[in-house]
C-alpha positions in Angstrom: 0.0 0.0 0.0 1.1 3.6 0.6 3.3 5.2 -2.0 3.0 2.2 -4.3 -0.7 2.3 -3.7 -0.8 6.0 -4.9 1.4 5.4 -7.8 -0.6 2.5 -9.1 -3.5 4.9 -9.6 -5.8 2.9 -7.3 -6.8 5.9 -5.2 -5.8 7.5 -2.0 -6.0 6.2 1.6 -8.3 7.3 4.3 -6.5 7.2 7.6 -7.5 7.6 11.3 -4.8 9.5 13.2 -5.3 9.5 16.9 -3.6 12.4 18.8 -3.6 14.2 15.4 -3.7 17.7 17.0 -0.5 17.0 19.1 3.1 17.7 18.3 3.9 14.7 16.1 0.4 14.0 15.0 -0.3 17.5 13.6 2.9 17.2 11.4 1.8 13.8 10.2 -1.7 15.0 9.4 -0.3 17.8 7.2 2.0 15.5 5.3 -0.8 13.0 4.7 -3.1 15.7 3.4 -0.3 17.2 1.2 0.2 13.9 -0.5 -3.5 13.5 -1.2 -4.8 11.2 1.5 -8.0 11.8 3.5 -7.5 12.1 7.3 -9.8 11.6 10.2 -8.2 13.2 13.3 -9.3 12.0 16.7 -8.1 14.2 19.6 -9.6 15.0 23.0 -7.7 18.3 23.5 -7.0 17.4 27.1 -5.4 19.8 29.5 -1.9 18.1 29.8 -0.9 21.4 28.2 -2.9 24.3 26.9 -5.5 22.9 24.4 -5.3 26.2 22.4 -1.8 25.1 21.3 -3.2 21.9 19.8 -6.0 23.8 18.1 -3.4 26.1 16.5 -1.3 23.0 15.5 -4.2 21.9 13.2 -5.4 25.3 12.1 -4.0 24.8 8.6 -5.2 21.2 8.3 -8.7 22.3 9.5 -9.1 24.3 6.3 -8.5 21.3 4.1 -11.4 19.5 2.4 -10.0 16.1 3.1 -9.7 16.7 6.9 -12.2 15.6 9.5 -11.8 16.5 13.2 -13.5 14.4 15.8 -13.1 15.7 19.3 -13.2 12.8 21.7 -11.4 10.4 24.0 -9.9 7.0 22.9 -11.3 5.6 26.1 -14.9 6.2 24.8 -15.9 3.0 23.1 -19.3 4.4 22.0 -17.5 7.2 20.2 -15.2 4.7 18.4 -18.3 2.7 17.4 -19.9 5.8 15.9 -16.7 6.7 14.1 -16.6 3.2 12.6 -20.2 3.6 11.3 -19.5 7.0 9.7 -16.0 6.5 8.2 -14.4 3.6 6.3 -10.8 3.7 7.3 -7.9 2.0 5.5 -5.2 2.4 8.2 -4.9 3.6 11.8 -1.9 5.6 13.1 -2.3 5.5 16.9 -0.3 8.4 18.4 -2.7 9.5 21.2 -1.2 9.0 24.6 -0.5 10.6 28.0 3.2 11.4 27.5 6.0 12.2 29.9 7.9 10.1 32.4 7.7 12.5 35.4 4.0 13.2 35.1 3.3 9.4 34.8 4.8 9.0 38.3 2.3 11.5 39.7 -0.7 10.1 37.9 0.0 6.4 37.0 -3.7 5.4 37.0 -4.5 8.0 34.3 -1.6 6.7 32.2 -2.8 3.1 32.5 -6.3 4.1 31.5 -5.3 6.1 28.4 -2.2 4.3 27.2 -3.3 0.7 27.9 -7.1 0.9 27.9 -7.2 3.4 25.1 -4.8 1.4 22.9 -6.9 -1.8 23.6 -10.0 0.1 22.5 -8.3 1.2 19.2 -7.2 -2.4 18.5 -10.8 -3.6 19.1 -12.1 -0.9 16.9 -9.7 -2.0 14.1 -10.6 -5.6 14.6 -14.4 -4.9 14.5 -14.1 -2.8 11.3 -11.8 -5.2 9.5 -8.9 -2.7 9.3 -5.8 -4.5 8.3 -3.0 -2.0 8.9 -2.2 -0.4 12.3 0.8 1.8 13.2 1.5 2.3 17.0 3.6 5.2 18.3 5.8 3.7 21.1 8.8 5.1 22.9 12.5 4.5 23.5 11.6 4.5 27.2 10.6 0.9 27.0 14.3 0.0 27.1 14.6 1.3 30.7 18.0 2.4 32.0 19.8 0.0 29.7 23.6 -0.1 29.7 23.6 -2.0 26.3 24.0 0.8 23.8 23.0 1.5 21.2 19.5 0.1 21.9 18.5 -2.6 19.5 15.0 -3.9 18.9 16.2 -7.3 20.0 17.3 -6.0 23.4 15.1 -7.0 26.4 12.4 -4.4 27.2 10.9 -5.8 30.3 12.5 -3.5 32.9 10.6 -0.2 32.6 11.5 2.4 35.3 8.4 4.6 35.0 4.6 4.0 34.6 4.9 5.8 31.2 7.4 3.3 29.9 5.5 0.4 31.3 2.3 1.5 29.5 4.1 1.9 26.2 5.6 -1.6 26.5 2.1 -2.9 27.4 0.8 -1.2 24.3 3.3 -3.1 22.1 2.3 -6.4 23.7 -1.3 -5.7 23.1 -0.4 -4.9 19.4 1.4 -8.3 19.1 -1.6 -10.1 20.6 -4.0 -8.6 18.1 -1.6 -9.4 15.3 -1.7 -13.0 16.4 -5.4 -13.2 16.9 -6.6 -11.2 13.9 -3.8 -11.4 11.4 -3.6 -7.6 11.6 -0.5 -5.9 10.1 1.0 -3.9 13.0 4.1 -1.8 13.2 5.3 -0.4 16.5 7.6 2.6 16.2 9.9 3.5 19.2 10.4 7.2 19.0 13.6 8.7 20.5 13.3 12.2 22.1 11.5 14.0 19.3 11.9 17.7 18.9 11.1 20.5 16.5 8.4 23.1 15.8 5.3 22.5 17.9 7.2 20.4 20.5 5.3 20.2 23.7 6.1 23.1 26.0 7.3 21.0 29.0 10.0 19.3 26.9 13.6 20.3 27.4 14.5 22.1 24.2 11.2 24.1 24.2 11.5 24.9 27.9 15.2 25.9 27.7 14.7 28.0 24.6 12.0 30.1 26.2 13.9 30.7 29.4 17.2 31.4 27.7 15.6 34.0 25.4 13.8 35.6 28.3 16.9 35.6 30.6 15.3 33.2 33.1 17.2 30.4 34.9 16.9 26.9 33.4 16.6 23.9 35.7 19.1 21.1 35.0 18.6 17.8 36.8 21.9 16.0 37.5 25.4 17.1 36.3 24.5 17.5 32.6 26.2 14.3 31.5 22.9 12.5 30.6 22.7 11.7 26.9 19.8 11.6 24.5 19.2 10.6 20.9 17.4 13.8 19.8 15.4 13.2 16.7 14.0 16.0 14.5 10.3 15.7 13.9 10.6 15.7 10.1 12.7 12.6 10.3 10.1 10.9 12.5 7.3 11.8 10.1 9.4 10.3 7.3 9.6 7.1 9.3 5.9 7.0 10.1 5.0 7.5 6.4 7.3 4.6 5.4 5.7 2.4 8.1 2.3 3.3 6.6 3.5 2.5 3.1 5.2 -0.8 3.9 2.9 -2.8 6.2 4.6 -5.8 7.9 2.7 -8.6 9.7 4.3 -7.5 12.9 7.5 -5.5 13.5 9.1 -3.1 15.9 11.4 -0.3 14.7 13.6 2.3 16.4 13.2 5.8 15.0 16.0 7.9 16.2 18.9 10.0 14.9 21.4 7.3 16.1 23.6 10.0 17.7 23.7 11.0 21.3 24.1 14.5 22.7 25.0 15.3 26.3 22.7 17.7 28.1 25.5 20.2 28.8 26.2 20.2 25.0 22.6 20.6 24.1 22.4 23.7 26.3 25.4 25.1 24.4 23.8 24.4 21.1 20.6 26.2 22.2 22.6 29.1 23.5 24.3 29.5 20.1 20.9 29.4 18.3 19.4 31.9 20.7 22.4 34.2 20.8 22.2 34.3 24.6 23.8 32.6 27.6 21.9 30.3 29.9 21.6 30.8 33.7 21.7 27.3 35.0 20.1 26.1 38.3 21.4 22.6 39.3 18.9 20.1 40.8 19.3 16.5 41.8 18.5 13.8 39.2 14.8 12.9 39.0 13.1 9.5 39.5 12.3 7.8 36.2 15.0 9.5 34.2 17.5 7.3 32.3 21.2 8.2 31.8 21.2 7.6 28.1 19.1 6.8 25.0 20.7 5.8 21.8 18.9 4.2 18.9 20.4 1.4 16.7 18.5 2.2 13.5 20.0 -0.5 11.2 16.8 -2.5 11.1 14.7 0.6 10.2 17.2 1.6 7.5 17.2 -1.9 6.0 13.5 -2.7 6.2 11.8 0.7 6.1 14.3 2.7 4.2 14.4 5.1 7.1 17.2 7.7 6.8 17.3 10.6 9.2 18.9 13.7 7.8 18.7 16.5 10.4 21.6 17.1 12.7 21.1 18.6 16.2 22.6 22.0 15.4 20.4 22.4 12.3 17.3 21.1 14.0 17.7 23.3 17.1 18.2 26.3 14.8 15.0 25.5 13.0 13.2 25.1 16.3 14.4 28.5 17.7 13.4 30.2 14.4 9.9 28.7 14.8 9.8 29.7 18.4 10.7 33.3 17.7 8.3 33.5 14.8 5.4 32.2 16.9 6.1 34.8 19.5 6.3 37.7 17.0 
């Protein structure tokens, strides 16, 4: 399906994108519309951060004739039933979730309800409607605080250290179960620290940029030696599109940049892009944080044709440009 499906002249796909008004989801929705697909976006505009930000994310898509917005919760089975009666969907891209390690420690029951129960509802919806292709947005956090780097899809992922990571791993296991029971094609994508325009406001690059520009102190947990595999959102969207275009019976892929950046170096990169120095306030490490994330993307390169192109300096510069433009 996917690109080959388009090129064969057989028509365009109609996709359900859950969480389609969020950071990653809104970028995916625009790319799908740009290439001629029809998109049904399901989003509950919850208050994890200002819902007005999410409405602005989809303001361009909302003017497109092939876009349908459904405001609702993936925990609402009646809503999904009505969606199924009104729309014939070819593929599901399930990105809706409660995100963030630290918040999951505060509200673990909410994370279980949305990330596990909601995912199960989406899988049941797909089964009941005979939808054959399902893409699930997972997370590098499923690897826990692993010392085996870079992280490979073959590594064990049974030692999560936060409720968020546990719910994401549970989502993958539910996906595998439905693949086995229903012969559904399911691809799970483990995202590694995604950043770029529209990034959620509580995430480090977004938070640091605002504070550095405004001359406010930034809070740094630990000594700054933690490392992350920062992945620009355009590269993630390329990977999702390739997963849509190349359905597998069941596969898990890492989507990262396959490069690590120390936190102290990230701050220097943001300072350079902002043209200002950071005032750093040191705090102890936080529970649930891991020391390193690092994606082995050989499998994704080989089987998906995934090829990230945006280095951290270029990506941060593009984010800061977006941030300043938004504030203007």
